[in-house]
Every structure is written in structure tokens, then in C-alpha cells.
N, C-alpha and C positions, 0 to 999 in steps of 0.2 A: 632281905634277900641277899644271899652271898654273891659277890661279884668276883669273877676271876679274869685274869689276863693271860690264861694259858694259850700259847701259840701253837695251834694244831699243825702248822707246817714245819715245826721244829722236830728233829729226830735225834736219837742218840746213836752214835757210831763208835764201835770198838775196833781198833786195829792192833791185834795181838803182836804183830811183828815190830811195832813201834814202841812197845813197853820196854822201858829201860830199868825197871825195878826200883825206882827212886822212892816210891811210897808216898809221894806228895799227895796223891789222891786219898790215901788212907788218913793222912793227917788232916786234910781239909774236911773230909767227911766227919771225922771225930770232933771237929770244931763246931759243927752244927748243933745248936742247943736242943733241937728236937730229937737227937739221937742219944742223949744222955752221955755224951763224950765217948761213944763207942763208934768205931768205924763200921759202916755197913757195906763197904767195898773192901775187897781183899786182893793183895798181890801174892801170887804163888809162884814157886819155882817149878819149872816143867819137870826136870829130872836133875836135881842138884848135884848128883855124883858125877855127871858128865858134861853139864852145861850151866851157864849162868842165865839162860833164857828164862824170862818171867812172863807170866800172863796175869791179866787183871780180871777179877771175877765180880761182875755186877749182876743184879737181878735182870733177867731178860724180859720181864713183863709180858708173859705169854698171853696170847689172844684168848686161850681157854686154860686159865691157870689151874693146874692139878693141885697146887698147894691149897687153893681155896676149896676145891672139890672134896679133899680128904679131911678138912678141918671139922671136927665134930662140934665145935663151939661156934661155928660161923663167924670166926674172928678175922678172916682174911677176905677182902673184897677188892674188886677191880672197879675203878671209877669210870665215868663217862668218857674220859680222855684216854683210857687204856692203861692207866697206871695201876699196877697191883700194889695196894697199900701194905705196909707192915702190919703185923697183927694188932688188933684193937686191944689195948692193955686191959680194958674192963672185961674182955671176953676170953682172951687166950688162957688156956689151962696148962700150957707147957707140955703137951703130949708128944711133940716132935713128929707127928704124922707128916707135916709139911716138909720137914727136913728130909725124911726118908723118901718122900714121893717126888720131889723136884728132880727132873732129869738133868738139870744143870748144877745141882749141888749147892744152891745159893742160900736158902734160909739157914740160919744158925740159931740154935737154942742157947740163949745167954743164961747160964745157970744162976748167976747172982740175981737175975730178975725173974727167973723161972718162966721165961716166955720167949717166943720166936721174935727175932729181929732181922730185917733185911732192908736192902735199898728200896726207897720209895721214890726214886728219881728226884730227890730234893723237892718234894711236892710243895713245901713252903716257899721255895724259890721259883720253880717252874710255873706254878699257878699264878705267880705275880709277874710273869714274863721274863724271868731271869734264867740263867743257865745253872745246871747243877754244879755244886762246889767242885767236884772232882774234875769236871771238864774245864773249869776255869783255871786250874793250876797245873794241869798236865803239860810238862815242858816239851814232850815229844809228840803231842797231839795223838797219842794212842787212844785217848778218850776225847771225843768231839761231839758237841751238841750244836746242831745247826740245821740248815736246810739240805735237802738232797742235791740241789744245784751246787751249793757250796762244796760239799764233799766230792762231787763229780769233778769240779774244777781243781780241787786240791789233790785228788788221787785219780788221775785219768787212767791209770793202769789197774785199778781195782774196781770191784763191784760190791755194793752193800747187799748182804744176804740176811734174810730173817726167817728162813725155812730150814728146819733141822730135822734130820731123820735118825731116830733111835730104833733100830730094828724095823718093826712094822709101824711104829708110832711116828707120825708127822706132827711137829710142833712149830707153830708160827708165833713170832714175837714182835713186840714194839721196838726192841733194840736190834740194831744191825751189826753184824760182824763183817769187816772188810775182807774180801776174798779176791783171788785173781780175776781179772776182767773176764766177763762172760759167765761167771759162776751163777747158779740159780739156787743152790741148796748146799747144805753141809751134812754129810753122812757121818754120824758118830759111831764108832765101833767099840 
């Protein structure tokens, strides 16, 4: 029988305004041997022509993952802890349906492997009670993995939000985005 030490009180928090674009998270992610030395997290420039502002892109681990729904090979699954796993290598056919369907633009088709790859919240680490690699190296704590009580103490003027509205579609996620205090949702236009 498989034994896990997954801590259900731990959550992932992303504070976009704290991202300094250092890419330490990308390097740490690529060091994980389960990723084949590919980073499953991405640092992007918001609008490079006018600002140096960066954002970090992680899988949001949707409560009802559309990536899994549109997969014709049933290669993507969400586990009992709410972690949406990267595509099962034996099943993924590289069709890119998940890439096109994700409202957050997270899955990437890795052409050299002809399969989808994305963040699985360092499941090899989190299932053993450890923090994801990216959250352990982020110098500005734009990425934080801990309890809701810890983040509330650290960011008293912010509120974790995990409800996103895309037009008529409401998406709830396991990952939280830090928003101004009192926010309950984020509308994406």
C-alpha cells in the first residue's frame, strides 16, 4: 500500500507583484529529475516594451480541470489531493487539446517529447511532506507554499483568491493568487 505524507493544510500562493523575474523558480524546477530537466514553471514579461514587470505562470490545479476533460487519451488526471498531474507518458498522444483548452495557458506541448508537460506541484516532494522546489528558492516569496494562517500573517493587506471568471465561465483552483484585501474573485478580460 502506498503511503503519503501529503499535508492537506498546505496551500500554494502566488503574489504576482512580488515577482522580480530572477527565474530561480525555473532553474529549481528544471533540476527536478521527474521533469527531464525541463522547467514546468514559466516567468513571463507582462509587456516588455514598456515595463520590466514579470509574472510567474504555474498550473492552477483547477477543481474541475478542463485539460483533463478534453484529453481524448485520458492521459491527465486529478488525484485525491486536488493535484492535476502532468500527462501520463504512456497515454499522451501529443494532440495539444489541453494546451488550447486551459484558460490559464499553462500546459505546454514539448515537441522533443511529443507530449504535454506542466507543473504537478512537485508531487514527488509534496506527497512526502516537502515544499515544491520553486517555492523553496523564490527570494521575494512571490511563490509561497504554506498554510493560510501563515500567508495571512505575512500579507495582512492581501487576500488569497482562487475563483476566476472568464466571461461566463467560473473556474476555482487549488492555487491562490494574492489580491487586495477583501477580494473574492478575479475577473479576466
